[in-house]
C-alpha positions as CSV (number, residue, x, y, z in Angstrom):
1,M,-6.1,15.5,-21.2
2,K,-7.6,16.3,-17.8
3,I,-7.1,13.3,-15.5
4,A,-8.2,12.9,-11.9
5,I,-6.5,10.2,-9.9
6,L,-8.9,9.3,-7.1
7,G,-6.8,7.8,-4.3
8,V,-3.1,8.7,-4.4
9,G,-1.7,6.1,-2.2
10,A,1.3,4.1,-3.5
11,M,-0.2,3.0,-6.8
12,G,-2.2,6.2,-7.4
13,S,1.0,8.2,-6.8
14,I,2.8,6.3,-9.5
15,Y,-0.1,6.9,-11.9
16,A,-0.2,10.6,-11.1
17,A,3.5,11.2,-11.4
18,L,4.0,9.5,-14.8
19,L,0.8,10.8,-16.4
20,A,1.6,14.4,-15.3
21,E,5.2,14.1,-16.5
22,A,3.8,13.0,-19.9
23,G,2.1,16.5,-20.1
24,H,-1.4,15.8,-18.9
25,E,-3.4,18.0,-16.4
26,V,-3.4,15.7,-13.5
27,W,-5.3,16.1,-10.3
28,A,-4.3,14.1,-7.2
29,V,-7.5,13.6,-5.1
30,D,-7.2,12.1,-1.6
31,T,-8.1,12.6,2.0
32,W,-4.5,12.3,3.2
33,A,-3.9,16.0,4.0
34,A,-0.1,15.7,4.7
35,H,0.4,13.9,1.4
36,L,-1.5,16.5,-0.6
37,Q,0.4,19.3,1.2
38,A,3.7,17.7,0.4
39,I,2.8,17.4,-3.3
40,A,1.6,21.0,-3.5
41,E,4.7,22.3,-1.7
42,R,7.5,20.0,-3.0
43,G,6.1,17.9,-5.8
44,L,5.5,14.2,-5.9
45,R,8.6,12.0,-5.8
46,V,8.4,8.5,-7.2
47,E,11.4,6.2,-7.2
48,G,12.0,2.6,-8.1
49,A,11.5,0.6,-11.3
50,S,11.0,3.6,-13.6
51,G,13.7,5.7,-12.1
52,D,13.8,8.6,-9.6
53,R,11.7,11.7,-10.4
54,N,10.1,14.6,-8.6
55,V,7.0,15.9,-10.4
56,T,5.7,19.3,-9.5
57,A,3.0,19.8,-12.2
58,I,0.3,18.1,-10.2
59,K,-2.8,19.8,-8.8
60,T,-4.3,18.5,-5.5
61,A,-7.8,18.3,-4.1
62,D,-9.4,16.6,-1.1
63,H,-12.7,15.9,-2.9
64,P,-13.7,15.2,-6.5
65,A,-16.0,18.3,-6.5
66,A,-12.9,20.5,-6.5
67,V,-11.8,18.9,-9.8
68,G,-15.2,19.0,-11.6
69,R,-15.4,17.4,-15.0
70,A,-12.4,15.4,-16.2
71,D,-11.7,13.5,-19.4
72,L,-10.5,10.5,-17.4
73,Y,-11.2,9.5,-13.8
74,V,-8.8,6.8,-12.5
75,I,-10.2,5.2,-9.3
76,A,-7.2,3.9,-7.4
77,T,-8.6,3.7,-3.9
78,K,-8.9,0.6,-1.8
79,A,-11.9,-1.6,-2.8
80,A,-14.1,-0.5,0.1
81,A,-14.0,3.1,-1.1
82,V,-14.9,2.5,-4.7
83,G,-18.6,3.0,-4.4
84,A,-18.4,6.3,-2.5
85,V,-15.9,7.6,-5.1
86,A,-18.1,6.6,-8.0
87,A,-21.0,8.4,-6.3
88,A,-18.9,11.5,-5.8
89,I,-17.8,11.8,-9.5
90,A,-21.2,10.9,-10.9
91,P,-22.5,14.6,-11.1
92,F,-19.4,15.6,-13.1
93,C,-18.9,12.5,-15.3
94,D,-20.5,13.2,-18.7
95,Q,-20.9,11.0,-21.8
96,A,-17.4,12.0,-23.0
97,S,-15.7,11.1,-19.7
98,L,-14.1,7.7,-19.1
99,V,-13.8,6.0,-15.8
100,L,-11.0,3.5,-15.3
101,T,-11.0,1.6,-12.0
102,I,-7.9,-0.4,-10.9
103,Q,-8.2,-2.4,-7.7
104,N,-7.3,-5.8,-6.2
105,G,-9.9,-8.4,-5.8
106,L,-13.4,-8.9,-7.2
107,G,-16.5,-6.9,-7.3
108,T,-15.1,-3.5,-8.3
109,G,-17.3,-3.2,-11.5
110,E,-20.4,-4.0,-9.6
111,R,-19.6,-1.3,-7.0
112,V,-19.1,1.3,-9.7
113,A,-22.2,0.2,-11.6
114,K,-24.4,1.2,-8.7
115,H,-23.6,4.9,-9.4
116,L,-22.5,5.2,-13.0
117,P,-23.6,3.9,-16.4
118,T,-21.3,1.0,-17.2
119,D,-21.0,2.1,-20.8
120,R,-18.3,4.6,-19.8
121,V,-16.5,2.3,-17.3
122,L,-13.3,0.3,-18.0
123,L,-11.5,-2.1,-15.7
124,G,-7.8,-2.3,-15.1
125,V,-5.4,-4.8,-13.6
126,A,-2.0,-3.7,-12.4
127,E,0.5,-6.5,-12.5
128,G,3.8,-6.7,-10.6
129,F,4.2,-3.2,-9.1
130,G,4.7,-3.9,-5.4
131,A,4.4,-0.2,-4.6
132,S,4.6,1.4,-1.1
133,M,4.6,4.8,0.5
134,K,7.8,6.1,2.1
135,G,6.1,9.1,3.5
136,P,4.0,12.1,2.4
137,G,4.8,13.0,-1.2
138,H,7.2,10.1,-1.6
139,A,6.2,6.7,-3.3
140,H,8.3,3.7,-4.2
141,H,7.7,0.8,-6.6
142,N,9.7,-2.5,-6.7
143,A,8.7,-3.5,-10.2
144,M,6.7,-2.1,-13.1
145,R,5.3,-4.8,-15.3
146,R,2.0,-4.2,-17.0
147,I,-1.3,-2.3,-16.8
148,R,-4.0,-4.4,-18.4
149,I,-7.2,-2.6,-19.5
150,G,-10.5,-3.8,-20.9
151,E,-14.1,-2.6,-21.4
152,M,-16.3,-3.6,-18.5
153,Q,-18.7,-5.2,-21.0
154,G,-15.9,-7.0,-22.8
155,G,-14.7,-6.7,-26.4
156,M,-12.3,-4.3,-28.1
157,S,-13.1,-0.6,-28.9
158,A,-11.4,2.5,-30.3
159,R,-11.5,4.3,-27.0
160,L,-9.9,1.3,-25.3
161,E,-7.0,1.5,-27.8
162,R,-6.7,5.2,-27.2
163,L,-6.6,4.8,-23.5
164,V,-3.9,2.1,-23.7
165,A,-1.9,4.4,-26.0
166,L,-2.2,7.2,-23.4
167,W,-0.7,4.9,-20.7
168,C,2.0,3.7,-22.9
169,Q,3.0,7.2,-23.8
170,A,3.4,7.9,-20.1
171,G,5.9,5.1,-19.8
172,F,3.7,2.2,-18.6
173,Q,3.6,-1.2,-20.2
174,A,-0.1,-1.1,-21.0
175,Q,-2.2,-3.5,-23.1
176,A,-5.8,-3.8,-24.2
177,Y,-7.7,-7.1,-23.6
178,A,-11.1,-8.2,-24.9
179,D,-11.7,-10.4,-21.8
180,I,-10.6,-8.4,-18.8
181,E,-12.6,-10.6,-16.5
182,Q,-10.2,-13.4,-17.2
183,L,-7.3,-11.3,-16.2
184,I,-9.0,-10.0,-13.0
185,W,-9.5,-13.6,-12.0
186,E,-6.0,-14.6,-12.8
187,K,-4.6,-11.8,-10.6
188,F,-7.2,-12.7,-8.0
189,L,-5.7,-16.1,-7.7
190,C,-2.3,-14.5,-6.8
191,N,-3.9,-12.1,-4.4
192,V,-5.8,-14.9,-2.6
193,T,-2.6,-17.0,-2.4
194,F,-0.4,-14.3,-0.9
195,S,-2.5,-11.6,0.8
196,A,-4.2,-13.2,3.8
197,P,-1.5,-15.9,4.3
198,C,1.4,-13.4,4.4
199,T,-0.7,-11.2,6.7
200,V,-1.7,-14.0,9.1
201,F,1.9,-15.3,9.3
202,D,3.5,-11.8,9.1
203,C,6.0,-12.8,6.4
204,T,7.3,-11.9,2.9
205,I,6.2,-13.9,-0.1
206,G,9.5,-15.7,-0.2
207,E,9.2,-16.6,3.5
208,L,5.7,-17.9,2.9
209,M,6.8,-20.1,0.0
210,G,9.8,-21.4,1.9
211,D,7.8,-22.8,4.8
212,P,6.0,-26.1,3.7
213,E,3.2,-25.8,6.2
214,R,2.4,-22.2,5.5
215,W,2.7,-22.7,1.7
216,A,0.3,-25.6,1.9
217,I,-2.3,-23.3,3.5
218,A,-1.7,-20.6,0.8
219,L,-2.1,-23.1,-2.0
220,G,-5.3,-24.3,-0.3
221,C,-6.7,-20.7,-0.5
222,M,-5.7,-20.6,-4.2
223,R,-7.3,-23.9,-5.1
224,E,-10.6,-22.9,-3.5
225,A,-10.6,-19.7,-5.6
226,Y,-9.6,-21.5,-8.7
227,A,-12.5,-24.0,-8.3
228,V,-14.9,-21.1,-8.0
229,G,-13.5,-19.5,-11.1
230,R,-13.8,-22.8,-13.1
231,A,-17.3,-23.2,-11.9
232,R,-18.1,-19.7,-13.2
233,N,-16.5,-20.6,-16.6
234,V,-13.6,-18.2,-16.2
235,A,-11.3,-18.8,-19.2
236,F,-8.0,-19.1,-17.4
237,A,-5.0,-19.0,-19.7
238,F,-3.2,-21.8,-17.9
239,E,-3.9,-25.4,-16.9
240,D,-1.7,-25.6,-13.8
241,P,-2.8,-22.9,-11.3
242,E,-0.1,-24.0,-8.7
243,D,2.6,-23.4,-11.3
244,Y,1.1,-20.1,-12.2
245,V,1.0,-18.6,-8.6
246,T,4.4,-20.2,-7.8
247,T,6.0,-18.5,-10.8
248,F,4.4,-15.2,-9.8
249,G,5.6,-15.5,-6.2
250,R,9.2,-16.4,-7.1
251,S,9.4,-13.2,-9.1
252,M,9.1,-11.1,-6.0
253,P,10.3,-13.0,-2.9
254,D,11.0,-10.0,-0.8
255,A,7.7,-8.3,-1.4
256,R,5.0,-7.9,1.3
257,P,1.4,-7.8,0.1
258,S,-0.5,-4.5,0.7
259,M,-2.7,-6.3,3.1
260,L,0.3,-7.0,5.4
261,L,1.5,-3.4,5.0
262,D,-2.0,-2.3,6.1
263,H,-1.8,-4.3,9.2
264,H,1.7,-3.0,10.0
265,A,0.2,0.5,9.8
266,K,-2.9,-0.6,11.8
267,R,-5.2,0.1,8.8
268,R,-8.1,-2.0,7.7
269,S,-7.2,-4.0,4.6
270,E,-9.0,-5.2,1.4
271,I,-9.7,-8.6,2.9
272,D,-13.4,-8.3,2.0
273,A,-12.5,-7.9,-1.7
274,I,-9.8,-10.6,-1.8
275,N,-9.9,-13.8,0.4
276,G,-13.3,-12.7,1.8
277,Q,-14.8,-13.0,-1.6
278,V,-14.1,-16.7,-2.0
279,A,-16.4,-18.4,0.6
280,P,-19.6,-16.4,-0.3
281,R,-19.1,-17.1,-4.0
282,A,-18.3,-20.8,-3.3
283,E,-21.4,-21.2,-1.1
284,K,-23.7,-19.8,-3.9
285,L,-22.3,-22.6,-6.1
286,G,-22.9,-25.3,-3.4
287,M,-19.1,-25.4,-2.6
288,D,-17.1,-24.8,0.5
289,A,-13.9,-22.7,1.0
290,P,-12.6,-23.5,4.5
291,Y,-9.1,-22.2,4.0
292,N,-10.3,-18.7,2.9
293,K,-13.0,-18.7,5.4
294,T,-10.6,-19.3,8.3
295,L,-7.9,-16.9,7.2
296,T,-10.5,-14.2,6.5
297,A,-11.9,-14.6,10.0
298,I,-8.4,-14.2,11.5
299,V,-7.7,-11.1,9.5
300,R,-11.0,-9.5,10.4
301,A,-10.6,-10.3,14.1
302,R,-7.2,-8.6,14.1
303,E,-8.6,-5.6,12.3
304,D,-11.4,-5.3,14.9
305,R,-8.6,-4.6,17.5
306,F,-7.1,-1.7,15.5
């Protein structure tokens, strides 16, 4: 299968390496020239939870036009770039092509839908990877739990099952879900709990949870998001959201959320897709979200100085 990975940062690099090693024609598409050059010259090294490998059978391109038509497009960019990427692949994406978009936060499906028919779009949730880049051509991941995939419109389908099988054959723990929206919201709670709080306080997940004052703020962010989800009739699989995010956090105490890593690198983060989503959605429902509104303002102010 011809697969284009659009955005080969930490997560995209893991996808590209394992799918190429499984025998697929994989294209790594990114604007990071040094990374593409390293992949072309030395291969893509991925180490961590799945072992240590260097995969040389990966093609590179700095724009989707160089790839052309693919059987599967995996959008693995930051949330802010999703719309532009969807527009770039639209001329090449035919009825037989599938688009799988895997991002943090909310609103990804809506961004893609502005440029592509939603009947060929699937949504993914990557759980428990904790990936980071060590340098051009070299990615690391702390854990490798599960890739959850579902049809954007919901329900099960034969193509969804085939896509899940493809990821499983490449070594991922993948699973199909009829209600992917539920899973997106469940991960969103974890993102909201740890992303902006760890970034504002410049700490690991374990350090955040170990400080009562900071942890109370993080849980305040979570409760606001949970209230919005409940008001939107999201079918959460748990009754105690505090226990849910606490269990998640305890599983990776040394991890630093990607938002914090972005700030360390002086890059703009995905704040608008994560904590920045809570207050506007709350306001539409006649609710308030002061914790998320405050931390979002702090993160944005810092990014304005980059």
